[in-house]
N, C-alpha and C positions, 0 to 999 in steps of 0.2 A: 452240474455241481455234484451229483451223486456218483458220477464216474470218476471225476478228477480227485475227489477227496481221498479215496483209498489209495490211489497211486501216490499222492503226496505223502501220506502216512508211511507207506512202504519205503519211499525214498529217504524219509527221515530216519527210519530204523536202520537202514543200510548205512547211512552216514555215521550214526552213533556207533555201530559195530566197528566201522573202520577206524574211528577215533579211539576206541577202547583198546585196540591192538597196540602192542609196543612198537614204537617207531624210534629209530636212532635220533631223529630230530628232537624227540622229547628231552633227551639228555641236555641239549643246548638250552631248552626252555628252563629246565630245572636249575642249571648253572646260572642262567641269567636271573632267575628269581632269587637264588641264594645270594648272588652278588648284590642285588638291590637291597635285600634284607640286611646284609652285613653293612652296606653303605649307610642305610638308615640308622642302624644302631650306633655306628661310629659318629655320624653327624649329630645325633642326639647327645651322646656323651661329650663330644667336643663343644657343642653349643652350651651345654650345662656348665662346663668349666669356664668357657668364655664369659658367660653371663655372670658367674660368681666373681671373676676377676674384675669385670666392669662395675659391679655393685660395690666391691671393696674399694676400688679406686675412687668411685664417686663419693663413698662414705668418708674416706680419708680427706678428700678435697673439701667436703662440707665441714668436716671437723676443723681443718685449718682455717677456713673462713670464719667459723664461729669463734675460734681463739682470737683471730684478728679483730672481730667485732667486740669481744669482751675487753681486749687490751685497749681498743680505741675508746670505748665507753668509759673505762676507768681513767684514762688520761684526760678525757673531757671533764670528768668529775673533779679531778685534781685542779684543773684550771678554775672551776667554780669555787672550790674551797680556798684556793689562794686568793681569790677576790675578796674573801672575808677579812683579810689583813687590814684593809683600810678602815674597817668599822670596829676594830678591837676596842678602842677607847670609848665608844658610844654603845652601851649595853643594849639599849632599846633598839637601835638600828641593827645591831648584830643579830638580835633575836628575830627581827623581821626578815632579814636576809636569809637566816638559817631556816626559818619556817618555809619561805618560798622555795629554797633549795630542796628541802625534804619533801615538799609536795610534788616537785617535778621529778625527783629521783626516788622511786620506791625501794631501790636496792640499798639505800643508805638508811640505817635504822636510828643512828644517833650521831650528833656532832657536838664535840666538846672543845672548849677553850681552856688551856692549861698554861701555868706560868713556867718559868725555867726549871722549877723543882717538880714539875709534873703534878702540881696541886690543881685540882679542879676549880676553875674560876666561874664558868657558866656552862650550861649544856642545853641542848634542844633535841627532843625526841620526835620521831615520825608520827604524824597524825593518823596513820592508817592502822596502828596496833598499839597495845600497851607497851610500856617500857620493858625491854628484854632483861633488864638488870634488877627488876623489882624483887625477885625471889632470892637470888644469890648475892646481889650487890655488885658494885663496880670494883670493889677492892680485890675480889678474887681473880681478876684479870690484870691486876696492876703490873705484874711481872712481864706479861706479853706486851703490854702497852709501852713499858719502859724499854724493853728490848727493841721494839719498832722505832721508838724515838731516838735511841742511841744510834741505831743503824742510819736513821735519817740524817742525824747530825754528822755522822761520819761520811755520808754520801752527799751531804749538802743538798738534799732534795727529799722528796717523798719516799717513804719506805713502808712496807707492810709487815705485819706480825704473822706468826704462824696461826693457822686456824685452830679454834678451840670450841668446845661444846658448851652450851649454856642451857641448863634445864629451865623449863617454863612451868607456870602454875597449873596448866592443864595436864600435867604429867608427861608432856612431850618436851622436846628441846629442839635447838637448832644450832647449826655450825656457823660461827661468826668469824670475822676477820677484821682487824684494826688497821687503819691507815693513819700514819703520823706525818704531819707536814710541819717542819720547823719554821718559825717566823723570825726572819733576819732583819736587822736594822744596822746598816753599815757594817755588815759582816759579823755582827754579834747576835746571838740567839736571844730573843726577847720573849719567847713563848712557843707554844705548840698548838696546832689544830689537829684534833684526833677525830676521825670518822670511823664508825662501826658499820661493816657490811654484813649482809646475810648472803651466804653462798648460794642458797636456793633462789633468792630473789635476783642475784646476779644472772643465774641461768634463765630466769623467767623474763627479766627486763632488758638485758643487754644482748640477747640472742635474737636474731631475725626469726619472725614467726614462720616465714616460708621455709627456712632451713630446719626448723625444729618440728615442723608438723609431721606427725606419724613416727617420730624418732624418740629414742630414750637418751637423755643427757644426764650426766652426773659428774661431780668432782670426786676424785679418788686420791688416796695416797699412793706412794710408790709400790706398796705391797698389795694394792687392789682394794683396800678398804674404802667403801663408799662414804663420802662426807655429806653430799647433798645430791638429790635427784629431782629432775624436772621432766615431765612428759612421760608417756607410756607408749612404747612401740607397739605397732599393730602386729598381732600374733600371726604366725605363719609356720612353715615347715623348716625354714632355715633361719639362722641368726648370724648376723655379721656385726663385727665390732671394730672400732677404730679409736686410737688413743693419741692425744696430742698434749705436749707439755705447755702449761701456761706459766711462763717464767716472769715473775714480778719482782721488783726490788725488795729484797729481804725474805722472800719465800717463793716456793715453787709448788704449783698444783698440777694435777693430771686431769685433763678433760677427756671423758669417754663418751662415745656415741654408739648406741646399739640400734640395729635395724633388723627387722624380721622380714624375710622374703616370703610372700604369700602365694607365689605361683607354684603349680604342681611340679614335682621333680621330673616327671616324664616329658613334659613340655615346658622347659624353663623359660622360653621366650617365644615371641611370634615368629621369628625366623625359623626356629626349629619346627614349630607347628606347620609352617608353610612348606618346608622341605619334606616333612613327613607326609603331608597331604599330597604333594607332588609324587612322592615315591609310591604311595598307595594307589594314586591314580595311574601311575605307570604299570603297576601290577594288574590293575583292573583292565587297562588297555591290552596288556599281553594276554590276559585270560579271554578277552572278548575278540581277539584277533580272528579266530576261526569263524566266529559268528559274523564278523564284519566281512569276511571273504564271501560268505553266503549272501549277505545283503548286497555286496558289490555285483555278484552274478545276477541277482534279481534286478538290481538297478540297470544293468546292461540290457537285460531282456526288456524291461519297461521302456528304456530309451529306444530300443529297436522298434517296439510297438508304437511309440510316439512318432518316430520318424516315418513309419509306414502310414500312420494316420494322417500326418502332415502331407505326405506325398499324395494320399487319396484326396485330401481337401484341395490341394493345388490342381490335381487333375480334373476335379469336378467344377472348378471355378469357370465362369463365363467371362470374367474380367481378365484382360491380359496383364501380366506382371513382367516387368523388365528391370534389371539392375545393371548399372554401369559403374565402372571405377572412375577414379579421378582423371584418367587419360581418355575417357570416353569409350573404352572397350566394353562390350556387352559381356557380363559375367553370369547372368542367369536370365532365363525366360521360362515361362510355364507353358503347358500344352495349349491353353486357350489363346495365347499370343501367337504361337506358331500356326495354329489353325486360322487365326484372324488374317495373318499376312500371307499364308500359304507357303511358308519357308520352314525347313526342318531346324531343330535346335542346334544340330552340329554345324550347320552353315552360319548360324547367328552368333554362337559363342566365340569370344575373342575377336569379334569383327569390329573394326573401327569405322570411321567416317569415310565415304558416305554409306549409309545403311542400305541394304538391298531392297527395302520396302519404301524408300523415298522416291517420289516421282522425279524423273531426270530434270524436268523443267523447274522444280522447286529445290533441288539438292543444294544449290549454292546458298540460297536464303536459309535453309535449315542448318547447313554447316556453320554459317556465320552466327546464327542464334545459339547453337550449341557451344561454339567457341567463347561467346560472351558469357554464357552461364558457367562454363568450366573455369574461366579466368576470374570470375567474381569471387571476392573474399567473403561475401555474405552468404547466408544459407537460407534463401527464400523458399517458402512453400506456396504452391498455387497451381492452378490449372489453366490450360489454353487449348484451343482447338487447332487441329492440323489435318492434313490430307495424307493418307498412306496409300500404297499401291500393292496389290496382290501380285502373285507370280504371273497371273495371266494378263496383267496390265491394267485391270480395272481399278479405278480410284474410289475411295470411300472416306467419309469424314470420321474423325476420331476425336475424343476428348482425352487429353493427357494431363494427369494429375501427378506432379513430381514433388518429391520431398528429399531432403538430405538423408543419406544412409549413415547412421552412427553405430559403431560397433560397441561391444560390451565395455571397452575402456573409455568410451566417450569421445573417440576420435572419428573425424569425418573421413569416410573411406570411399564415398561415391554417391550415387543418386539412385533412388528407387522410384519407379514410375508405375502407375496404374492406367491402363489404356482401355477406353470404352468405345465400342463401335456404335456411333450415333446415327447410322444410316436410316434406321427405322424411325428414330425421333425426328430427323429432318423431313422424312416423308410425311409423318403426321403433321408437322408444322406447316408443310406446304399445303396439305389438304385443308388445314384449319385456316390458312391465309386465303385460300381460294373461297372457302365458305364465307369468310369475313368480307371479301370483296363483293360476293353475291349479296350479302346482307346490306352492305352499303349501297349497292345499286338499287336494291329494293327500297331502302330508305330515301334515296334520291327520287325514286318514282313517287313515293308517298309525299315528298316535298313539293312535287309539281303541283299537286292540288293546293298546297299551302301558298305557293307562289301565285297561282291563279287568283286566289283570294286576295293576295297582296296587290296584284295588278288592279283588281276592281276597287280595292280599298284606297290605293295611292293615286290612281289616275283620276279620281273624282275631282280633285282640286284643279289640276291644270286643264282638264276638259271643261270644268265650270268656268274657268277664266277665259278659255277660248270662246265659249258660248257668250259670255258677257261682252268680250271685245267684239265679237261678230255682231251682236245685237246693237251695240253702240255704233258700229260702223254703218249699219243699216239706217239707224236713226239719223246719223249725220248725213248720209246720202239723201235721206228724205227731206232734210232741212237745209239743203245746199244752196238755196236761192240767195244770191247777193253776197255770199261770204266765201269766195273762191279761195282766197289765200289762207284764211284760217281753216277752212274746210279741208284744203289740201294737206296742211301740216297735221291736223288732228287725224285725218284719215290715214296718212302714212304711218303715224305713231301707232294707231290702233292695229293696222295691218301688221306692223313690225312686231307688236306684242303677240298677235295671233301666231305669227311664225315662230317666235321664240318658244311659246308654250307648246306649240305642236312639236317643235324639235325636242323640247324637254320631255314630252310624253314619249317620243321615240327612244330617247336615251334611257328612260326608265325601263321601258320594255326590253331593250337590249341588255341592260345591266342585270335585270332579273333573269333573262334568258341565260346569260353567262353564269350567273350564280347557280341556276338549276343544273346546268351542264358541267359544273365543277371545273370550269376553265380557269386558267391563270388570268387574273384580272389585271388590267393595265393600271398602274399607279403613276400619278403625275404630281409634280410639285405645284402646290396651290397655296396662295396666300389666304390665311384665315378670314380676312375681311371679305375676299371675293366670294367665299362660301356663304357668308351671311348676306351679301348683296344679291346673290343669285336667288335666294328664297324670299327676299324682302317684298317683292310685288305680291306674292301669294299671302305671306304673313300679314302684310299691311291691309290687304283686302279683308281678311277675316277679322283683323283687329278692329277696323272701323265698324264692321258689322256687329261685333260683340262689345264695343265701347271699351277696348283695352288699350292702354298706353304702352308703347314699346320703348324700351331703354336698351341701347347697344353700347357695350364697353369692350373695346379691343386694346389690349396692352401693346404699345409700339414695340416692346422687346420680343414679341412672339415671332418665332422663326417660321419659315415656309414649311408646310406639312406635306407629307407624302401619302397620297390616298387615292381611292377611286372617287372622283369628284361627284358623280351623279348619286352614288349610294349614300355618301356622307351628307349630301344636301337633303336627301330624303329623310335621313335620321334627324337632322336639325328641324326639318319641316314637321315631322311627326311629333317630336318633343314639344315644339312651340304650339302646335295645334292642341295637343293634350293639355298644356298649361293653361291656354285660354279657355278651353272647355271646362277645366276644373274650377276656374274663377267664375265662369258663368253659372255653373251649377251651385256655387256656394250660396249666393243670395241674389235674388232678382232686384232687391232694393239697394244694392251697393252703389255708391257714387262712382262716376267714371274714373276719377283720379285715384280711387282706391284699387282699381284693377290695373296693375302694372306687371308687365312681363319683361324680365331682364335677360338679355342674351349677352354673356360675358365670355371673353377669350383671354387667357393668360398663360404664361409659361408654367410647366409642371416640373416633375422630378427629372433630373438629368443624370446620366451615367457617364462612363468614360468615353463612350463612342456615340451614344444616341441621346437626343433630347426629346422631350415630350411637350405637347401643347394641350392644355385643358380647355374644353368647351363646357359651358354650363348654361342651363335654362332654368330660371327661377320664377315661380309663380307665387301668388298670394292667396292660394285656395285654402281648403280646410286641412290639407295634409293627407298623409297615408297612414292608416292604422297598421298595427302589428300583424293582424290577420291577413290584410290585403298585401302587405309587404312580402310575406312568405311566398305568395303565388303570383306576384306582380309580373314576372317575366316568363310565366308558364304559358305555352301556346294555348289559345282559345279561352283564356281567362280574361274577363272584362267586368267592369263595374257599371257600364252603360248599357242600356237596353238595346241601342242601335249599334253597339260596337261588336267587332268580331274577335278581339283578343289576340291579334297577330302583330300589332304594331310594335310594342316594346320587345317582344320575343325576337322579331326580325332585326330590330335596331341593335340589340345586344349581339346577335350573330354577325352583323356587318362590322361592328366595332371590334369584336374579338378576332375576326379575320384580318383586320388591320394590325393586330397585336396590341390593341388597347383594352380599356376596361370601361364598362358602363355601369354606373351605380346611382344611388339616390341617398339623400339625407334630408332631415327637416331643415326648413329655413327659419330664420328669426326675423320678426316675432311670430310669423305664421307662414304656412305654405310649404312647398317642397322644392328642392334643388336637384335636378338631374344633371350628372356630370359624366363626361366621357373624355378619353384621351386619344390622341393620334400621334404617331411618330413624326418628328420633324426631320429635316435634313441633317446630315452628320455634322459634328463639331468641326470647325475649321482645322485643317491639318490631318484629319482622320479619313480613312477610306469610306466610300459610300456604302452603307449596309444594304444587303439584299433582304428585303422584307417579304416574307411569304406568309400565307394564311396560318401556317403551323408555328409561327414564331411565338416564343414564350411571352405570356401576358404579365406585366408588372403587377405586383401585389396592390390591392385596393388601398391599404394603409399608406403606401408610398405615393400613389397617384392622387389621393384626395387630400393630402396635407397642404 
């Protein structure tokens, strides 16, 4: 900064020295300024004259409208006075009508009824002021009244007298005007109606307030003598006047309107002020033209710096940038993109499909995808993954984020893409996936111990049954004297049961072995009733031992279920045994009929392609508390001293591998209901679903309704 500042000051001094020297171009500037100033003066003068003519024209138009209003008002009053002819004979009615007329028309000061000799018969005065003839009397104006009535008879209609001045008691006076209307009866004059007007009140009452606001109105004689004045014009620098004749039957008055223009002389109207402002702005622009040139040079330098900075940013980006036009030709690439694909920018610019960085085996699919995008009328924004090829033939994955390229005019001119090399990300994901597989393998090894506990836990019942049947067989063999037929049948049955339970024990071991090895389990179509029948010998044996009554309810509408038969039987057996043990622990004094274990099967929620079957085991025990319910399916959690805490956890795992749900809820009036669902066969007419252990489990609220 210390070095650049003196150089800048020196450059400014040199520039000012160059401008102070005379230059022939300055004569053009001087002529232009003089022309603008002369144009400004001419415009101001012409605008002033134009405004004056406009005001004068408007004033004359307003004066003509006021004369029309006065003439219309006087004609309307004549109609009202002529209506008094019907009440001439009834003095009281006439006075009432005259009073009403005078209250409605303040410009009328007095109404008189006279006979054919102009002798006053009756009269009515305005209620708004004292009688105007109290000081001088009415006789002083008899000549004007007689002249107006003579004119009215001659014209066979209403006629006005000349205006006359009537002094008042307060030392002032007013200019009056009489109207005479002859009363005719079959063409004969039977009397006269005379109305006295105040010229000042005529101006006040018969002229529109909108036209008279801010204006000066007056009645004058032909020589300019003012007879009556109404209103005071707003003071200003100019005065405009307009005169209009008010030609009435029998007399003529001159109406004059005065208006003062309050705007300054130098700016007579807004148009002139606007033109002047524009001219001065033009002069300012001319004076600042040199400064603007310097700023333009500075802006060009700043723009060059900005372009250089933008180029530096583009060169430092690690994200590839690519622009295409509407025909798919590449119009721009940054160095990062060129380095990514190993191709120079000169080879990529103006290059159309197929692009040199497309793998040959994928070029057709890429070209079809680009054709669809270029032909689409919509402008989507989004990203997708793809495979690019370097110059040496190596492939690498990329993430392409494309958006429409909109120019400054808002027109779609092409597509802008940001390309990210995700090779490292894919490598990290692969390492993470390998680590996850190792963790899962470790988890399976840990589960082996859990399965071993399951085997010892679940094989107790069938092995106990085998032992019981074997003991019974020995007893039968010992007591075989004399009962060959019966002995033979019972012995065969006992041996058959022993074989069934031994086979069942083998199946359990095999199913657990497959579960630990994570093998695809074989699913078969099984009737729900057969699942219950398979476990009934074991359940019945324990039920008799614990004095529990079994109730089995199978809805005939239940469809065939698709499951691993051995594992599901173990789930049912485990839930049934838990229910009976819960009722046994409840109360040792409970009656046998109070211990009821209900095994129920019914249809559950159905979707468009799959149906579900719900199995439930209901006991009448003490139920499950909230604290126990939170940990009920947690491995190794148990409420019994001899339990291992693995039964319910493994039951839930088996059901969820089938795509079902295992849950519980309180039973009414007491006890607990354990429910689980299994998928049934497909709905008739739909394809058979492929059920895998990863199939999505329905929500509990749907399956338990």
